[in-house]
All heavy atoms as a GROMACS GRO file, in nm:
protein
  603
    1MET      N    1   0.084  -0.115   0.000
    1MET     CA    2   0.000   0.000   0.000
    1MET      C    3   0.090   0.123   0.000
    1MET      O    4   0.191   0.129   0.069
    1MET     CB    5  -0.089   0.001   0.123
    1MET     CG    6  -0.174   0.122   0.130
    1MET     SD    7  -0.266   0.145   0.283
    1MET     CE    8  -0.357  -0.003   0.296
    2MET      N    9   0.051   0.223  -0.079
    2MET     CA   10   0.125   0.348  -0.084
    2MET      C   11   0.030   0.462  -0.046
    2MET      O   12  -0.078   0.475  -0.104
    2MET     CB   13   0.179   0.374  -0.225
    2MET     CG   14   0.258   0.503  -0.236
    2MET     SD   15   0.313   0.536  -0.404
    2MET     CE   16   0.405   0.389  -0.442
    3VAL      N   17   0.070   0.539   0.052
    3VAL     CA   18  -0.009   0.655   0.090
    3VAL      C   19   0.023   0.767  -0.008
    3VAL      O   20   0.140   0.796  -0.035
    3VAL     CB   21   0.024   0.698   0.235
    3VAL    CG1   22  -0.051   0.825   0.272
    3VAL    CG2   23  -0.009   0.586   0.331
    4SER      N   24  -0.082   0.827  -0.064
    4SER     CA   25  -0.065   0.937  -0.159
    4SER      C   26  -0.149   1.055  -0.114
    4SER      O   27  -0.253   1.038  -0.050
    4SER     CB   28  -0.108   0.894  -0.299
    4SER     OG   29  -0.029   0.787  -0.345
    5THR      N   30  -0.105   1.174  -0.151
    5THR     CA   31  -0.182   1.294  -0.122
    5THR      C   32  -0.200   1.372  -0.251
    5THR      O   33  -0.118   1.364  -0.342
    5THR     CB   34  -0.112   1.383  -0.018
    5THR    OG1   35   0.017   1.420  -0.067
    5THR    CG2   36  -0.096   1.312   0.115
    6GLY      N   37  -0.308   1.448  -0.256
    6GLY     CA   38  -0.331   1.527  -0.376
    6GLY      C   39  -0.460   1.604  -0.367
    6GLY      O   40  -0.526   1.606  -0.262
    7ALA      N   41  -0.497   1.664  -0.478
    7ALA     CA   42  -0.616   1.748  -0.483
    7ALA      C   43  -0.660   1.765  -0.628
    7ALA      O   44  -0.581   1.740  -0.720
    7ALA     CB   45  -0.587   1.884  -0.421
    8PRO      N   46  -0.784   1.807  -0.648
    8PRO     CA   47  -0.828   1.837  -0.784
    8PRO      C   48  -0.746   1.952  -0.842
    8PRO      O   49  -0.710   2.046  -0.772
    8PRO     CB   50  -0.974   1.878  -0.767
    8PRO     CG   51  -1.016   1.822  -0.635
    8PRO     CD   52  -0.893   1.822  -0.551
    9ARG      N   53  -0.718   1.944  -0.971
    9ARG     CA   54  -0.647   2.050  -1.042
    9ARG      C   55  -0.748   2.141  -1.111
    9ARG      O   56  -0.867   2.109  -1.117
    9ARG     CB   57  -0.552   1.991  -1.145
    9ARG     CG   58  -0.449   1.899  -1.084
    9ARG     CD   59  -0.342   1.850  -1.178
    9ARG     NE   60  -0.384   1.819  -1.313
    9ARG     CZ   61  -0.314   1.744  -1.398
    9ARG    NH1   62  -0.198   1.692  -1.360
    9ARG    NH2   63  -0.357   1.721  -1.520
   10ASP      N   64  -0.700   2.251  -1.164
   10ASP     CA   65  -0.788   2.346  -1.233
   10ASP      C   66  -0.855   2.284  -1.356
   10ASP      O   67  -0.963   2.326  -1.395
   10ASP     CB   68  -0.710   2.470  -1.275
   10ASP     CG   69  -0.669   2.556  -1.156
   10ASP    OD1   70  -0.732   2.543  -1.049
   10ASP    OD2   71  -0.574   2.634  -1.171
   11ASP      N   72  -0.789   2.183  -1.418
   11ASP     CA   73  -0.846   2.120  -1.538
   11ASP      C   74  -0.946   2.009  -1.504
   11ASP      O   75  -0.993   1.939  -1.593
   11ASP     CB   76  -0.735   2.067  -1.629
   11ASP     CG   77  -0.652   1.956  -1.565
   11ASP    OD1   78  -0.682   1.913  -1.451
   11ASP    OD2   79  -0.556   1.911  -1.630
   12GLY      N   80  -0.979   1.991  -1.375
   12GLY     CA   81  -1.078   1.891  -1.334
   12GLY      C   82  -1.020   1.755  -1.303
   12GLY      O   83  -1.089   1.667  -1.252
   13ARG      N   84  -0.892   1.734  -1.332
   13ARG     CA   85  -0.828   1.606  -1.300
   13ARG      C   86  -0.789   1.604  -1.153
   13ARG      O   87  -0.766   1.708  -1.093
   13ARG     CB   88  -0.704   1.587  -1.385
   13ARG     CG   89  -0.735   1.575  -1.531
   13ARG     CD   90  -0.610   1.575  -1.615
   13ARG     NE   91  -0.646   1.572  -1.756
   13ARG     CZ   92  -0.594   1.488  -1.843
   13ARG    NH1   93  -0.501   1.403  -1.808
   13ARG    NH2   94  -0.635   1.490  -1.968
   14VAL      N   95  -0.784   1.485  -1.096
   14VAL     CA   96  -0.735   1.468  -0.959
   14VAL      C   97  -0.595   1.407  -0.971
   14VAL      O   98  -0.576   1.305  -1.037
   14VAL     CB   99  -0.827   1.375  -0.877
   14VAL    CG1  100  -0.768   1.350  -0.739
   14VAL    CG2  101  -0.967   1.435  -0.867
   15SER      N  102  -0.498   1.472  -0.909
   15SER     CA  103  -0.359   1.427  -0.916
   15SER      C  104  -0.311   1.397  -0.775
   15SER      O  105  -0.323   1.482  -0.685
   15SER     CB  106  -0.272   1.535  -0.979
   15SER     OG  107  -0.137   1.493  -0.985
   16MET      N  108  -0.257   1.276  -0.753
   16MET     CA  109  -0.208   1.233  -0.623
   16MET      C  110  -0.064   1.188  -0.636
   16MET      O  111  -0.026   1.128  -0.736
   16MET     CB  112  -0.294   1.119  -0.570
   16MET     CG  113  -0.438   1.159  -0.546
   16MET     SD  114  -0.547   1.019  -0.529
   16MET     CE  115  -0.554   0.961  -0.696
   17LEU      N  116   0.016   1.217  -0.534
   17LEU     CA  117   0.158   1.184  -0.537
   17LEU      C  118   0.196   1.103  -0.413
   17LEU      O  119   0.161   1.140  -0.301
   17LEU     CB  120   0.241   1.312  -0.543
   17LEU     CG  121   0.392   1.296  -0.549
   17LEU    CD1  122   0.434   1.223  -0.676
   17LEU    CD2  123   0.459   1.432  -0.541
   18GLY      N  124   0.266   0.993  -0.436
   18GLY     CA  125   0.320   0.911  -0.328
   18GLY      C  126   0.467   0.884  -0.356
   18GLY      O  127   0.520   0.926  -0.459
   19SER      N  128   0.532   0.814  -0.264
   19SER     CA  129   0.673   0.782  -0.286
   19SER      C  130   0.706   0.647  -0.224
   19SER      O  131   0.632   0.596  -0.139
   19SER     CB  132   0.764   0.891  -0.226
   19SER     OG  133   0.750   0.895  -0.086
   20TYR      N  134   0.818   0.591  -0.269
   20TYR     CA  135   0.866   0.464  -0.215
   20TYR      C  136   1.018   0.463  -0.224
   20TYR      O  137   1.078   0.541  -0.297
   20TYR     CB  138   0.805   0.345  -0.290
   20TYR     CG  139   0.840   0.337  -0.437
   20TYR    CD1  140   0.945   0.256  -0.480
   20TYR    CD2  141   0.769   0.409  -0.532
   20TYR    CE1  142   0.978   0.248  -0.614
   20TYR    CE2  143   0.801   0.402  -0.666
   20TYR     CZ  144   0.905   0.321  -0.706
   20TYR     OH  145   0.938   0.313  -0.839
   21THR      N  146   1.080   0.376  -0.147
   21THR     CA  147   1.225   0.364  -0.146
   21THR      C  148   1.264   0.236  -0.219
   21THR      O  149   1.205   0.130  -0.197
   21THR     CB  150   1.279   0.360  -0.002
   21THR    OG1  151   1.238   0.480   0.064
   21THR    CG2  152   1.429   0.350   0.002
   22ALA      N  153   1.362   0.248  -0.308
   22ALA     CA  154   1.413   0.132  -0.382
   22ALA      C  155   1.562   0.120  -0.354
   22ALA      O  156   1.632   0.220  -0.343
   22ALA     CB  157   1.389   0.149  -0.531
   23SER      N  158   1.609  -0.002  -0.341
   23SER     CA  159   1.751  -0.026  -0.319
   23SER      C  160   1.817  -0.059  -0.452
   23SER      O  161   1.769  -0.142  -0.528
   23SER     CB  162   1.772  -0.142  -0.222
   23SER     OG  163   1.721  -0.109  -0.096
   24MET      N  164   1.928   0.008  -0.481
   24MET     CA  165   2.003  -0.013  -0.605
   24MET      C  166   2.149  -0.039  -0.568
   24MET      O  167   2.201   0.019  -0.473
   24MET     CB  168   1.998   0.112  -0.693
   24MET     CG  169   1.860   0.162  -0.722
   24MET     SD  170   1.780   0.056  -0.840
   24MET     CE  171   1.660   0.166  -0.907
   25CYS      N  172   2.214  -0.124  -0.646
   25CYS     CA  173   2.357  -0.148  -0.626
   25CYS      C  174   2.436  -0.060  -0.723
   25CYS      O  175   2.405  -0.055  -0.841
   25CYS     CB  176   2.392  -0.294  -0.650
   25CYS     SG  177   2.336  -0.402  -0.518
   26ASP      N  178   2.540   0.007  -0.670
   26ASP     CA  179   2.625   0.086  -0.758
   26ASP      C  180   2.732  -0.003  -0.822
   26ASP      O  181   2.731  -0.125  -0.804
   26ASP     CB  182   2.686   0.205  -0.684
   26ASP     CG  183   2.780   0.165  -0.572
   26ASP    OD1  184   2.824   0.048  -0.567
   26ASP    OD2  185   2.811   0.252  -0.488
   27GLU      N  186   2.824   0.057  -0.898
   27GLU     CA  187   2.925  -0.019  -0.971
   27GLU      C  188   3.015  -0.101  -0.879
   27GLU      O  189   3.070  -0.202  -0.919
   27GLU     CB  190   3.011   0.076  -1.056
   27GLU     CG  191   2.938   0.144  -1.168
   27GLU     CD  192   2.859   0.266  -1.120
   27GLU    OE1  193   2.895   0.327  -1.016
   27GLU    OE2  194   2.759   0.298  -1.184
   28GLN      N  195   3.030  -0.057  -0.754
   28GLN     CA  196   3.116  -0.128  -0.659
   28GLN      C  197   3.037  -0.232  -0.578
   28GLN      O  198   3.093  -0.296  -0.490
   28GLN     CB  199   3.182  -0.029  -0.561
   28GLN     CG  200   3.290   0.058  -0.623
   28GLN     CD  201   3.233   0.170  -0.710
   28GLN    OE1  202   3.129   0.226  -0.678
   28GLN    NE2  203   3.299   0.199  -0.820
   29GLY      N  204   2.910  -0.248  -0.609
   29GLY     CA  205   2.828  -0.346  -0.538
   29GLY      C  206   2.773  -0.296  -0.406
   29GLY      O  207   2.720  -0.373  -0.327
   30VAL      N  208   2.784  -0.166  -0.381
   30VAL     CA  209   2.733  -0.107  -0.258
   30VAL      C  210   2.586  -0.072  -0.278
   30VAL      O  211   2.549  -0.009  -0.377
   30VAL     CB  212   2.813   0.020  -0.220
   30VAL    CG1  213   2.756   0.084  -0.094
   30VAL    CG2  214   2.960  -0.014  -0.201
   31THR      N  215   2.504  -0.116  -0.185
   31THR     CA  216   2.361  -0.089  -0.195
   31THR      C  217   2.330   0.054  -0.155
   31THR      O  218   2.373   0.101  -0.050
   31THR     CB  219   2.282  -0.186  -0.104
   31THR    OG1  220   2.310  -0.320  -0.144
   31THR    CG2  221   2.132  -0.160  -0.112
   32GLN      N  222   2.260   0.124  -0.242
   32GLN     CA  223   2.218   0.261  -0.218
   32GLN      C  224   2.065   0.265  -0.218
   32GLN      O  225   2.001   0.203  -0.302
   32GLN     CB  226   2.269   0.354  -0.330
   32GLN     CG  227   2.418   0.352  -0.351
   32GLN     CD  228   2.492   0.422  -0.240
   32GLN    OE1  229   2.442   0.517  -0.181
   32GLN    NE2  230   2.611   0.375  -0.210
   33LYS      N  231   2.007   0.336  -0.123
   33LYS     CA  232   1.862   0.353  -0.120
   33LYS      C  233   1.828   0.484  -0.190
   33LYS      O  234   1.893   0.586  -0.169
   33LYS     CB  235   1.811   0.353   0.023
   33LYS     CG  236   1.822   0.218   0.090
   33LYS     CD  237   1.753   0.217   0.222
   33LYS     CE  238   1.760   0.074   0.278
   33LYS     NZ  239   1.686   0.061   0.401
   34GLN      N  240   1.727   0.476  -0.276
   34GLN     CA  241   1.683   0.593  -0.351
   34GLN      C  242   1.533   0.613  -0.332
   34GLN      O  243   1.457   0.516  -0.329
   34GLN     CB  244   1.712   0.577  -0.500
   34GLN     CG  245   1.858   0.570  -0.533
   34GLN     CD  246   1.879   0.554  -0.682
   34GLN    OE1  247   1.802   0.489  -0.751
   34GLN    NE2  248   1.985   0.616  -0.733
   35LYS      N  249   1.491   0.737  -0.323
   35LYS     CA  250   1.349   0.769  -0.311
   35LYS      C  251   1.291   0.793  -0.450
   35LYS      O  252   1.341   0.877  -0.525
   35LYS     CB  253   1.330   0.893  -0.224
   35LYS     CG  254   1.183   0.926  -0.199
   35LYS     CD  255   1.169   1.043  -0.106
   35LYS     CE  256   1.022   1.078  -0.087
   35LYS     NZ  257   1.007   1.194   0.000
   36TRP      N  258   1.190   0.716  -0.485
   36TRP     CA  259   1.119   0.728  -0.611
   36TRP      C  260   0.979   0.780  -0.584
   36TRP      O  261   0.927   0.768  -0.474
   36TRP     CB  262   1.109   0.591  -0.680
   36TRP     CG  263   1.238   0.543  -0.737
   36TRP    CD1  264   1.348   0.502  -0.667
   36TRP    CD2  265   1.271   0.531  -0.874
   36TRP    NE1  266   1.448   0.466  -0.753
   36TRP    CE2  267   1.403   0.482  -0.882
   36TRP    CE3  268   1.203   0.556  -0.991
   36TRP    CZ2  269   1.467   0.458  -1.002
   36TRP    CZ3  270   1.266   0.532  -1.112
   36TRP    CH2  271   1.396   0.484  -1.116
   37GLY      N  272   0.916   0.837  -0.685
   37GLY     CA  273   0.780   0.888  -0.671
   37GLY      C  274   0.683   0.811  -0.760
   37GLY      O  275   0.723   0.741  -0.853
   38TRP      N  276   0.556   0.825  -0.729
   38TRP     CA  277   0.449   0.761  -0.806
   38TRP      C  278   0.332   0.860  -0.811
   38TRP      O  279   0.278   0.897  -0.708
   38TRP     CB  280   0.406   0.632  -0.737
   38TRP     CG  281   0.312   0.548  -0.817
   38TRP    CD1  282   0.176   0.545  -0.805
   38TRP    CD2  283   0.345   0.455  -0.920
   38TRP    NE1  284   0.121   0.455  -0.895
   38TRP    CE2  285   0.226   0.398  -0.966
   38TRP    CE3  286   0.464   0.415  -0.977
   38TRP    CZ2  287   0.223   0.303  -1.068
   38TRP    CZ3  288   0.460   0.320  -1.077
   38TRP    CH2  289   0.340   0.265  -1.121
   39ARG      N  290   0.298   0.906  -0.931
   39ARG     CA  291   0.186   0.998  -0.947
   39ARG      C  292   0.070   0.924  -1.012
   39ARG      O  293   0.087   0.852  -1.111
   39ARG     CB  294   0.226   1.116  -1.034
   39ARG     CG  295   0.112   1.217  -1.055
   39ARG     CD  296   0.151   1.334  -1.144
   39ARG     NE  297   0.280   1.391  -1.111
   39ARG     CZ  298   0.304   1.471  -1.007
   39ARG    NH1  299   0.206   1.499  -0.923
   39ARG    NH2  300   0.425   1.520  -0.987
   40THR      N  301  -0.049   0.942  -0.955
   40THR     CA  302  -0.170   0.886  -1.013
   40THR      C  303  -0.262   1.003  -1.048
   40THR      O  304  -0.286   1.090  -0.964
   40THR     CB  305  -0.241   0.791  -0.914
   40THR    OG1  306  -0.150   0.686  -0.879
   40THR    CG2  307  -0.365   0.731  -0.976
   41VAL      N  308  -0.311   1.004  -1.171
   41VAL     CA  309  -0.402   1.109  -1.218
   41VAL      C  310  -0.531   1.041  -1.262
   41VAL      O  311  -0.529   0.944  -1.337
   41VAL     CB  312  -0.340   1.188  -1.336
   41VAL    CG1  313  -0.437   1.294  -1.386
   41VAL    CG2  314  -0.207   1.250  -1.296
   42ILE      N  315  -0.643   1.092  -1.211
   42ILE     CA  316  -0.775   1.038  -1.245
   42ILE      C  317  -0.853   1.148  -1.316
   42ILE      O  318  -0.857   1.262  -1.270
   42ILE     CB  319  -0.851   0.995  -1.118
   42ILE    CG1  320  -0.770   0.890  -1.041
   42ILE    CG2  321  -0.989   0.940  -1.155
   42ILE    CD1  322  -0.825   0.858  -0.904
   43HIS      N  323  -0.912   1.111  -1.430
   43HIS     CA  324  -0.996   1.209  -1.500
   43HIS      C  325  -1.107   1.138  -1.576
   43HIS      O  326  -1.105   1.017  -1.596
   43HIS     CB  327  -0.913   1.299  -1.592
   43HIS     CG  328  -0.839   1.228  -1.700
   43HIS    ND1  329  -0.883   1.224  -1.830
   43HIS    CD2  330  -0.724   1.158  -1.698
   43HIS    CE1  331  -0.797   1.155  -1.904
   43HIS    NE2  332  -0.699   1.114  -1.825
   44GLN      N  333  -1.206   1.216  -1.615
   44GLN     CA  334  -1.324   1.165  -1.684
   44GLN      C  335  -1.340   1.240  -1.815
   44GLN      O  336  -1.399   1.348  -1.818
   44GLN     CB  337  -1.448   1.181  -1.595
   44GLN     CG  338  -1.570   1.114  -1.650
   44GLN     CD  339  -1.686   1.117  -1.553
   44GLN    OE1  340  -1.685   1.187  -1.453
   44GLN    NE2  341  -1.789   1.040  -1.585
   45PRO      N  342  -1.286   1.183  -1.924
   45PRO     CA  343  -1.293   1.253  -2.053
   45PRO      C  344  -1.434   1.267  -2.110
   45PRO      O  345  -1.460   1.356  -2.190
   45PRO     CB  346  -1.204   1.171  -2.144
   45PRO     CG  347  -1.194   1.037  -2.081
   45PRO     CD  348  -1.213   1.058  -1.934
   46ASP      N  349  -1.524   1.177  -2.070
   46ASP     CA  350  -1.664   1.188  -2.112
   46ASP      C  351  -1.750   1.120  -2.007
   46ASP      O  352  -1.701   1.061  -1.912
   46ASP     CB  353  -1.686   1.128  -2.252
   46ASP     CG  354  -1.651   0.981  -2.262
   46ASP    OD1  355  -1.709   0.900  -2.187
   46ASP    OD2  356  -1.564   0.947  -2.344
   47ALA      N  357  -1.881   1.127  -2.024
   47ALA     CA  358  -1.975   1.078  -1.923
   47ALA      C  359  -1.965   0.927  -1.899
   47ALA      O  360  -2.007   0.879  -1.794
   47ALA     CB  361  -2.118   1.115  -1.963
   48ASP      N  362  -1.911   0.852  -1.994
   48ASP     CA  363  -1.905   0.707  -1.982
   48ASP      C  364  -1.765   0.651  -1.960
   48ASP      O  365  -1.746   0.530  -1.964
   48ASP     CB  366  -1.963   0.644  -2.110
   48ASP     CG  367  -2.111   0.672  -2.125
   48ASP    OD1  368  -2.182   0.678  -2.023
   48ASP    OD2  369  -2.156   0.690  -2.240
   49THR      N  370  -1.665   0.736  -1.936
   49THR     CA  371  -1.528   0.690  -1.927
   49THR      C  372  -1.456   0.753  -1.808
   49THR      O  373  -1.469   0.873  -1.784
   49THR     CB  374  -1.449   0.725  -2.055
   49THR    OG1  375  -1.522   0.675  -2.168
   49THR    CG2  376  -1.311   0.664  -2.054
   50VAL      N  377  -1.382   0.670  -1.734
   50VAL     CA  378  -1.292   0.716  -1.629
   50VAL      C  379  -1.154   0.663  -1.664
   50VAL      O  380  -1.138   0.546  -1.698
   50VAL     CB  381  -1.335   0.667  -1.489
   50VAL    CG1  382  -1.232   0.703  -1.384
   50VAL    CG2  383  -1.471   0.723  -1.452
   51VAL      N  384  -1.052   0.749  -1.656
   51VAL     CA  385  -0.915   0.710  -1.689
   51VAL      C  386  -0.827   0.729  -1.565
   51VAL      O  387  -0.832   0.836  -1.501
   51VAL     CB  388  -0.860   0.793  -1.807
   51VAL    CG1  389  -0.716   0.755  -1.838
   51VAL    CG2  390  -0.948   0.775  -1.930
   52LEU      N  391  -0.749   0.626  -1.533
   52LEU     CA  392  -0.649   0.633  -1.427
   52LEU      C  393  -0.513   0.619  -1.492
   52LEU      O  394  -0.488   0.518  -1.559
   52LEU     CB  395  -0.669   0.520  -1.325
   52LEU     CG  396  -0.794   0.528  -1.239
   52LEU    CD1  397  -0.910   0.460  -1.308
   52LEU    CD2  398  -0.767   0.465  -1.106
   53GLU      N  399  -0.429   0.719  -1.478
   53GLU     CA  400  -0.294   0.715  -1.534
   53GLU      C  401  -0.195   0.717  -1.418
   53GLU      O  402  -0.211   0.795  -1.325
   53GLU     CB  403  -0.268   0.836  -1.623
   53GLU     CG  404  -0.358   0.843  -1.744
   53GLU     CD  405  -0.336   0.972  -1.819
   53GLU    OE1  406  -0.375   1.078  -1.767
   53GLU    OE2  407  -0.279   0.965  -1.930
   54SER      N  408  -0.093   0.632  -1.426
   54SER     CA  409   0.010   0.627  -1.322
   54SER      C  410   0.146   0.652  -1.385
   54SER      O  411   0.175   0.600  -1.493
   54SER     CB  412   0.008   0.492  -1.251
   54SER     OG  413  -0.116   0.474  -1.185
   55PHE      N  414   0.228   0.731  -1.316
   55PHE     CA  415   0.360   0.769  -1.364
   55PHE      C  416   0.464   0.736  -1.257
   55PHE      O  417   0.445   0.770  -1.140
   55PHE     CB  418   0.364   0.919  -1.395
   55PHE     CG  419   0.263   0.962  -1.497
   55PHE    CD1  420   0.134   0.993  -1.460
   55PHE    CD2  421   0.297   0.969  -1.631
   55PHE    CE1  422   0.040   1.034  -1.554
   55PHE    CE2  423   0.204   1.008  -1.726
   55PHE     CZ  424   0.075   1.040  -1.688
   56ASN      N  425   0.570   0.670  -1.297
   56ASN     CA  426   0.683   0.644  -1.209
   56ASN      C  427   0.777   0.763  -1.219
   56ASN      O  428   0.804   0.812  -1.329
   56ASN     CB  429   0.754   0.515  -1.252
   56ASN     CG  430   0.828   0.450  -1.139
   56ASN    OD1  431   0.795   0.467  -1.023
   56ASN    ND2  432   0.929   0.374  -1.174
   57ILE      N  433   0.826   0.813  -1.105
   57ILE     CA  434   0.912   0.931  -1.104
   57ILE      C  435   1.048   0.893  -1.047
   57ILE      O  436   1.058   0.849  -0.932
   57ILE     CB  437   0.849   1.044  -1.019
   57ILE    CG1  438   0.705   1.070  -1.065
   57ILE    CG2  439   0.934   1.169  -1.024
   57ILE    CD1  440   0.627   1.161  -0.973
   58SER      N  441   1.151   0.909  -1.128
   58SER     CA  442   1.287   0.873  -1.086
   58SER      C  443   1.337   0.970  -0.978
   58SER      O  444   1.281   1.079  -0.962
   58SER     CB  445   1.382   0.877  -1.206
   58SER     OG  446   1.407   1.012  -1.242
   59PRO      N  447   1.443   0.932  -0.907
   59PRO     CA  448   1.500   1.024  -0.807
   59PRO      C  449   1.544   1.157  -0.868
   59PRO      O  450   1.548   1.259  -0.800
   59PRO     CB  451   1.620   0.947  -0.753
   59PRO     CG  452   1.586   0.804  -0.774
   59PRO     CD  453   1.508   0.801  -0.903
   60GLU      N  454   1.574   1.158  -0.999
   60GLU     CA  455   1.613   1.282  -1.067
   60GLU      C  456   1.492   1.366  -1.111
   60GLU      O  457   1.509   1.476  -1.163
   60GLU     CB  458   1.699   1.249  -1.190
   60GLU     CG  459   1.831   1.181  -1.158
   60GLU     CD  460   1.815   1.032  -1.127
   60GLU    OE1  461   1.726   0.968  -1.183
   60GLU    OE2  462   1.893   0.983  -1.043
   61GLY      N  463   1.371   1.312  -1.096
   61GLY     CA  464   1.250   1.387  -1.131
   61GLY      C  465   1.189   1.352  -1.265
   61GLY      O  466   1.089   1.411  -1.304
   62GLN      N  467   1.247   1.257  -1.339
   62GLN     CA  468   1.193   1.217  -1.469
   62GLN      C  469   1.066   1.135  -1.450
   62GLN      O  470   1.068   1.033  -1.381
   62GLN     CB  471   1.297   1.133  -1.546
   62GLN     CG  472   1.247   1.075  -1.676
   62GLN     CD  473   1.217   1.181  -1.781
   62GLN    OE1  474   1.291   1.278  -1.792
   62GLN    NE2  475   1.110   1.162  -1.854
   63GLU      N  476   0.954   1.179  -1.509
   63GLU     CA  477   0.827   1.107  -1.500
   63GLU      C  478   0.805   1.026  -1.627
   63GLU      O  479   0.816   1.078  -1.738
   63GLU     CB  480   0.710   1.203  -1.482
   63GLU     CG  481   0.710   1.270  -1.347
   63GLU     CD  482   0.578   1.340  -1.315
   63GLU    OE1  483   0.471   1.294  -1.362
   63GLU    OE2  484   0.583   1.440  -1.242
   64ASP      N  485   0.774   0.897  -1.609
   64ASP     CA  486   0.742   0.809  -1.722
   64ASP      C  487   0.612   0.737  -1.693
   64ASP      O  488   0.590   0.690  -1.581
   64ASP     CB  489   0.854   0.706  -1.742
   64ASP     CG  490   0.983   0.770  -1.787
   64ASP    OD1  491   0.982   0.834  -1.893
   64ASP    OD2  492   1.085   0.757  -1.715
   65ARG      N  493   0.526   0.728  -1.795
   65ARG     CA  494   0.400   0.659  -1.778
   65ARG      C  495   0.426   0.512  -1.747
   65ARG      O  496   0.503   0.446  -1.815
   65ARG     CB  497   0.313   0.669  -1.902
   65ARG     CG  498   0.177   0.601  -1.884
   65ARG     CD  499   0.091   0.619  -2.001
   65ARG     NE  500   0.082   0.762  -2.025
   65ARG     CZ  501  -0.018   0.821  -2.088
   65ARG    NH1  502  -0.115   0.751  -2.135
   65ARG    NH2  503  -0.019   0.950  -2.106
   66ALA      N  504   0.361   0.462  -1.644
   66ALA     CA  505   0.377   0.323  -1.604
   66ALA      C  506   0.252   0.241  -1.638
   66ALA      O  507   0.262   0.131  -1.690
   66ALA     CB  508   0.406   0.314  -1.454
   67VAL      N  509   0.134   0.295  -1.605
   67VAL     CA  510   0.009   0.220  -1.623
   67VAL      C  511  -0.100   0.318  -1.665
   67VAL      O  512  -0.107   0.430  -1.615
   67VAL     CB  513  -0.034   0.153  -1.490
   67VAL    CG1  514  -0.165   0.078  -1.508
   67VAL    CG2  515   0.074   0.061  -1.437
   68GLU      N  516  -0.184   0.275  -1.758
   68GLU     CA  517  -0.307   0.348  -1.789
   68GLU      C  518  -0.422   0.251  -1.784
   68GLU      O  519  -0.418   0.145  -1.848
   68GLU     CB  520  -0.301   0.414  -1.927
   68GLU     CG  521  -0.429   0.488  -1.960
   68GLU     CD  522  -0.427   0.557  -2.094
   68GLU    OE1  523  -0.327   0.624  -2.125
   68GLU    OE2  524  -0.526   0.542  -2.169
   69THR      N  525  -0.524   0.284  -1.706
   69THR     CA  526  -0.644   0.202  -1.697
   69THR      C  527  -0.761   0.286  -1.744
   69THR      O  528  -0.782   0.397  -1.696
   69THR     CB  529  -0.668   0.156  -1.551
   69THR    OG1  530  -0.553   0.085  -1.505
   69THR    CG2  531  -0.790   0.066  -1.542
   70ARG      N  532  -0.836   0.233  -1.839
   70ARG     CA  533  -0.950   0.304  -1.896
   70ARG      C  534  -1.075   0.221  -1.866
   70ARG      O  535  -1.086   0.106  -1.910
   70ARG     CB  536  -0.930   0.322  -2.045
   70ARG     CG  537  -1.034   0.406  -2.115
   70ARG     CD  538  -0.992   0.434  -2.259
   70ARG     NE  539  -0.873   0.518  -2.263
   70ARG     CZ  540  -0.876   0.651  -2.271
   70ARG    NH1  541  -0.991   0.713  -2.274
   70ARG    NH2  542  -0.764   0.720  -2.276
   71LEU      N  543  -1.168   0.279  -1.792
   71LEU     CA  544  -1.293   0.212  -1.757
   71LEU      C  545  -1.406   0.278  -1.836
   71LEU      O  546  -1.423   0.400  -1.830
   71LEU     CB  547  -1.322   0.225  -1.607
   71LEU     CG  548  -1.208   0.176  -1.516
   71LEU    CD1  549  -1.235   0.216  -1.373
   71LEU    CD2  550  -1.193   0.026  -1.529
   72THR      N  551  -1.480   0.197  -1.912
   72THR     CA  552  -1.587   0.250  -1.997
   72THR      C  553  -1.718   0.182  -1.963
   72THR      O  554  -1.725   0.058  -1.954
   72THR     CB  555  -1.554   0.226  -2.145
   72THR    OG1  556  -1.426   0.284  -2.173
   72THR    CG2  557  -1.657   0.288  -2.235
   73ARG      N  558  -1.821   0.262  -1.945
   73ARG     CA  559  -1.954   0.208  -1.916
   73ARG      C  560  -2.015   0.156  -2.046
   73ARG      O  561  -2.011   0.222  -2.150
   73ARG     CB  562  -2.042   0.318  -1.858
   73ARG     CG  563  -2.184   0.270  -1.834
   73ARG     CD  564  -2.277   0.373  -1.773
   73ARG     NE  565  -2.232   0.509  -1.778
   73ARG     CZ  566  -2.266   0.600  -1.686
   73ARG    NH1  567  -2.342   0.566  -1.584
   73ARG    NH2  568  -2.226   0.724  -1.697
   74ARG      N  569  -2.068   0.036  -2.039
   74ARG     CA  570  -2.140  -0.021  -2.154
   74ARG      C  571  -2.288   0.004  -2.131
   74ARG      O  572  -2.345  -0.035  -2.031
   74ARG     CB  573  -2.111  -0.170  -2.164
   74ARG     CG  574  -1.970  -0.198  -2.206
   74ARG     CD  575  -1.936  -0.343  -2.209
   74ARG     NE  576  -2.041  -0.423  -2.273
   74ARG     CZ  577  -2.039  -0.554  -2.278
   74ARG    NH1  578  -1.938  -0.622  -2.226
   74ARG    NH2  579  -2.135  -0.619  -2.337
   75ARG      N  580  -2.347   0.066  -2.228
   75ARG     CA  581  -2.492   0.094  -2.218
   75ARG      C  582  -2.569  -0.018  -2.288
   75ARG      O  583  -2.532  -0.062  -2.395
   75ARG     CB  584  -2.523   0.228  -2.281
   75ARG     CG  585  -2.456   0.341  -2.206
   75ARG     CD  586  -2.514   0.474  -2.248
   75ARG     NE  587  -2.447   0.582  -2.181
   75ARG     CZ  588  -2.498   0.644  -2.074
   75ARG    NH1  589  -2.613   0.604  -2.023
   75ARG    NH2  590  -2.433   0.743  -2.018
   76GLN      N  591  -2.675  -0.061  -2.223
   76GLN     CA  592  -2.758  -0.167  -2.284
   76GLN      C  593  -2.862  -0.102  -2.373
   76GLN      O  594  -2.913   0.005  -2.344
   76GLN     CB  595  -2.828  -0.247  -2.175
   76GLN     CG  596  -2.731  -0.327  -2.090
   76GLN     CD  597  -2.803  -0.409  -1.987
   76GLN    OE1  598  -2.924  -0.407  -1.975
   76GLN    NE2  599  -2.726  -0.485  -1.910
   77GLY      N  600  -2.894  -0.174  -2.478
   77GLY     CA  601  -3.001  -0.123  -2.561
   77GLY      C  602  -2.974  -0.119  -2.702
   77GLY      O  603  -2.922  -0.138  -2.790
   0.00000   0.00000   0.00000
């Protein structure tokens, strides 16, 4: 479980940020702990769709998309 904090943005999206520690070995085999980030953005592009986007954030601040989940309501009829 990752605790995240955030708030709605001006564009209507909800953006939440959490962090975790990862252990990495350097060239000499010494274990270094690094703090990484995880951003989750939730938005609703239309009345029938909710999108959850997750971004992994390196210790240097580089954000890369990790996961996108798109939930779409199916209407009967």
